[in-house]
C-alpha positions, 0 to 999 in steps of 0.5 A: 296152779295154786302157790306151793310151799317149798320141800321141807326137807333136802332132795337128793336129784342127782346120784351120782352114777357107777359108770366109767369116768371121762378123763378127757373131758373138757370142764368150763369156766362159769359165765354170765352171759358168757362172760362174767365168772360167777362165784361157785363156792356157795349158792348165788342171792336167786333174787338179786341182779348179778349187775346191780345186786339190788334184790327183788323185794314182793317175790311172795307172790304167783307169778302171773301178779308181777312184771317183767320191767318194774321190779325195781332192780334194774334188768329182770334178765340179771336175775333171771341168769343163774336161774337158768341152771347153766351151772349144773354143768361145770359141776356133772362135767367135773364129776365125770371127769374126775369122779369127786363126788363133792361136784355131784353134792354141790349140785343138789345143794344148789338145786335145793337152795333154787327150790326153798327160795323158788317155791313152786309157780311163785315169783320171778322166776316162774315168770316166764316159760321160757326161763322155765323152758331152759331149767328144763331142758338143762335138767334132763340135759343133766340126767342123761350126761349121768345116768343115760338110758335111766330113768329120773329120780322121782325128786328129779321128775316131780322138779321137771313135772311143775315145770311143765305146767307152768309151760304148756298151759302159756304155750298159746302166746308162746307161738305167738311171740313168734320167736323162740318162745315157741321152738323153747317152750315146744322143746320143754314140753318135748324133752321133759315128757319124753324123759317122765314118760320113762319113769316107772311113776308116769300114770302119777303125772296126768296130760303127758301124752296131749303135752306130747302132742302138742309139742310135736305139733308145734316144733313141725309148726315153729319150723315151718312158719319160722324158719325162711327159705334161705335159713334165717329164722324170724328174729333175724338174729344170729344169737337167737338163731343159735338158740332157736337150732340148739333147742331144737338140735337136743329136741333131735338127740332125745328124739333119737334116745328114746326113738320117738317118731321122726318128725317131717322130712320138712321140718328136717329140710329146714332144720337142714337150712337152718345149720347152713345159715348158722355155719355162713356167718361164722368166721371158721377160723374162730368160730366169731359169727356176725353178730346181726340182730339182737343178743340178750347173752343167752346161750343153750347147753354151755358144756363147751370151753369154747367162747361164748361167741364162736357158735362152731359147737352149734354147727357142728353139732347141729350138721352130725345131727341134721345132714349126717357129717361134721362140718370143721376138722376135728377138734376136741374143744369145738366137739364136745358139744355133739360129742357129750350129745351125739348123734344115735342116727347118722341118716338122714330120709332127706336131703335138702337144697342149700342155698348157696347165699343167704336170700330174705331178711338177710343178703349175702356175698363172700367174696374171698378175702370178703364177707359182706352181709345186707340187712334186707326186711321182708316185713314178715315178722316185727322187727326188732331194731332199726337197721334196714340194709345195714352192712357187716363186713369180713376182710380174711377173719378181721370184722372191719363194719360192725355190729353193735349188739344189744346190751340191755334191755332195759337200761333207758339210756343203751336200749334207746340207743343199741338198736337205733340208727345210729347205731347201725352201719346205715343212713339216718335221714333228718336224725328221725330214726328209720322205725318210731317205736311204740312201744319198748319192743315194737315199731310201727312204720315197718320198712320193706327192703327191695333187692335190685341185684345180687350175683356173686360180687354186687349187691343192691336194695334200697327201701323208701319210708314213711316220709319218702326217704330213699336209700339206695345200696349198692356193694361191689367186691374188687380183689381187696377193695369194697365199694359201697355206694349209697343213693340219699334222695327225699330228705328235708335236712340232712342226711348221716351216712355212718360206718362202726369201725373197730378201736384201732390207730385210726387216722382221719385225713380229709376224705380218708380214714386210714390204720395199718391194715385198712384205708377208707376213702369217702367221695361223693359228687355232691359236697360233703358237710362234714365228715368225722371220726366220733366214740361210739359202742358195742356190745359183744357180749350182754351188760358189756359193751367196750368204746369202738370208732363210727365214721360219720358223713353227713349231707344236706342234698341229695346225691351218692356217697363212694366208700370204698375200703382197701386192705393195706397188706 
């Protein structure tokens, strides 16, 4: 894979089609990581961090010689963000809405500028196969929006082929990660190859048939291995689950468009389960979801005006593709993703038996007005956080016990805080982490939770760590209250129970914490060493953090702490 010179002249990746405008299409604002507005007047600096403005200095090297984390710019994701090509969609949707060809001129200008700054396989923006894959998917989606069934332009075909040449050789590495790298890269090979096979010059692109076989086999394999029997994805993350589901939804859409053979019944069953899992963590009123696990700001196909945290467009689209139905009432904003990339056939060959609750790496209780999500690691895949028995709780549409998010994968201070035990609604023994770190993303002494009871209104589970310290958590729903009992044993000095709360006007008096809407009572069968309300942090969007409250309860003897959450209104 030699480093190639950039194009010597500007090329036309996307020409203006003559088909009818879509006057009612909504045009989303371009936001990095779903929250940071992006100026679209001129192309960005493709080698600069969008947060600290530091610029990559050693980009004139083959991607394989570069490090992800020693580039002197901080978090490499802040450089990669613009090169995911999310900006294609505001331009193309504005063109489809108004017929303004200046939007396509700008789109082509940005692509030419990107190609000039990022010669094929050179530099930081070619470093990651998944990043290249996201670009391919967005290029294919843009072509589909503009030209539907027509072949890609020669310039676009060459650009996509260059990306596939980057992705294919490292597929085994992507698969070995057992995460969304494998699904994303297989998806890019699949949709990119299918588009190139429509070209009159497809013989110029060798290996397409082999790549298509590799892509299909990998998609089947990843669905079988990485999606659990309740639909939970291997990364145990709401956002990574959405990314995986959107990726494979787009594969199915393109498969239908080009009438490629269907995937296996087993694959579709797994995708149906994954669809239902994501629906279960979403608040139906606004699509805000339990922010479980890691969140690096990734979003595929950001074509709606919904907030980044709203998963309803993804659920609606996947329901249409894999279940042959829509889950939510008609809504032009929520439905725009499934409207722009509609299912070509609504009948599914198989019907999955959908689980009533989560029962693998998370267990859930859905007893209105309460929704409860308990982290119950199974040790099947590597953990990414010290979050065993973490609890995310909703009352009606209010997230009462919060998950903390990720903020950054590179900032040392915050990269330590957000994945830590103290950033989760669980117990910390002797000021230790639940697991010790081997490296930035790897832990040792994995915890495996034993689930003892799981009914409509009760849930209990426990773990024993490597130092023989035990945490048993029991949860019971009682009409307008939720009872949480935490039994702690085997520790040497102290056990600290933490609950992360919204930044409301909480008042702590003795063992009672009260806000306008809720009351939290803490009791124990042992003396409480300390109970305090302290400041913590939540990162709902990558590279963005806000202060929250944390209730800390400290004991120095083994026993049971009882916490009752009650709605006041």
